[in-house]
N, C-alpha and C positions, 0 to 999 in steps of 0.2 A: 332882644339880639337873640335870644333861644328860639324866640317864634321864627324870626328870619333863616336861621341855619336849620330848624326842622322840616320848612318848605324847601330848602336848596336841598336838603339829604331825602327828601321824601321822593322815590323811584316810582311812584302809582303813574301810569299812562306812559311809562317809557317805552311799553310793547308796543301801544297804539301807533306812538311816533315813528317806531323802526319798522312796523308795518306799513305804514304810508309811506316811508322813504324807498322801502323795497318795492312796493306795488309801481311806484311813480317810475322806478328805474325799468321794472320788467314792462311797463307799458311805451317806456321809450324805445327798449329794445325790439319789442313786436312791432312797433310803428316803421322803425326803420327795416324790419325784415320783411314786411308787407310790401314798402316802397323800392326795396332791391328785387325782391321777385317780380314784381309788377315791369320792372324796367327790363329784367332778364328776358321774361316773356314775349316784351315787344322786339328785343332783339332778336330772339329767334324765329319770329314769325316774317319779321323784314328778312333775315338770313334764308329761311325758307321761301319766300317768294322770290328774291333774288337768283336763289339757285334754280327755282322753275324756269324763271325766264332765262338763264343761263342756258339751260340744258335745252331748251325749246329753240333758241338761238342756234346753238350747236348742231342740233338735229338737222335744223333748216339749211346750214352750211353743208353739213354731209350729203343732204339730199341734194343739193345742187353738184356736189360733186359726184356723187353716183350718176344723176342724169347725163352728166358732161360724158363720164368714161362710157356710160351705155350707149349715147349717141356718138361718142368716137369711135366706137367698135361696130354698132348695127346700122348707122346713118350718119356716116360722117361728113354728109353734105350739110347736117345742120351743124356741124362744130367744123368749119372749114379753115384750114390753116392759112389760105390763101386770103380771106376776105373777113376781117375782123367783126363779131356780133351778129354772125347769121342765125343764131339761136334766138328765142324769144327773150330770153335771160343772161344770154351771153354777151357781154358789154367790149368794145374795144377797150386797150389798156388805158386809153386818153380818157374814158370816164371815169370820173374821182366817185368811186363806189364807198370812200370812206366816210364821205359827206352823206348821211342818210337823208338829210333833209331834202335833197337833190332826187331822191329817187322817185320815180313815175309808176306809182303801182297800179294805176287803172287805165293807162294808155290816152290821157287826155293831152299829155303834151307831144304827142304822134309816136311815141314809141314806149314800151313798157321795159323799164330799167330793172324791174324785178318782176319776178313770178309771186304768186301765193302758194306758201306751204300747204300740206298736208294736216299741220299743226295749227291751231285756231291762233288769229292773230300775229302769225309769224311770216315772214317773207325770204325768199333767196334771191339774189343776184351773182353774178359770176362775171369776170372778166379773164382774157388771155391776150398772151402776146406770142404770135407766131415764133416756130423755132428759130434760133439762131443757127449761124452760118456752121455746117459741121455738124449740126444736130440729126441729119436725116438720114433714113436707111432705104435703098429703093428695094421693094419686095414686089417681083412680078410683074413689071411695067407699070408699078403703082408706087406710092412715095410716101412713106411715113414719117413725118415730122414730129419732134417732140416740142410740145408747146407747154408754155407754164401758163398754169391756171391759178386764178384766186377766186375761191369760192366765199361769199358771204351769206351769213344769215342774221336775219334781224328780228326780233322779238317786241312787241309793241303792248305792255302792259299799264294798267290804271298806277302802278307806283312805280313805274320807270322803266326805260327801254334799254335793252342790251344788243349788242352788236358784235358779232364773231366773223373774225377773217381766218380762213384757213390757205395755205398755198400748196399745190402739188403739181407736178409733172406726168403727163400721158402723152402717149403718140397718139398721133392722128393720122390715120390711113385715108388717103383721096387720090383721085385719078386726075 
């Protein structure tokens, strides 16, 4: 009996056991930290890619809006309020530009629904509806009609696509 009690009361090797338990716990904490940081890195990369695509699509939409405004001022025949879609990328309101799968990028369907942006893999399109009753101003034998425009920007990337739509009004002066 004394021999059994002396073995039970023997504390030799307890430091080794305690060290082993602490080492296992630290290994588990380290492994979970590596997994967490790996997942966080993937999230940051995906967010960066989405933001890049978003800003490229937004830039294309603003490029379309700027071209419309420039044409409305300098060459109103290109954005004629009487005839929908007289510009290469300005389409009648009846064209569904929200469905990007229906966009014609290369003119193979007879007309270009969209134009290629200055940004790689990015396109823009626009639609407008002529001014409503009472939205016109007569200026020196010409008429300025307030038109509602919708500019679309679309960025096509390997990781996903982004489509931006912005609306604005501008006056189109035509004879």
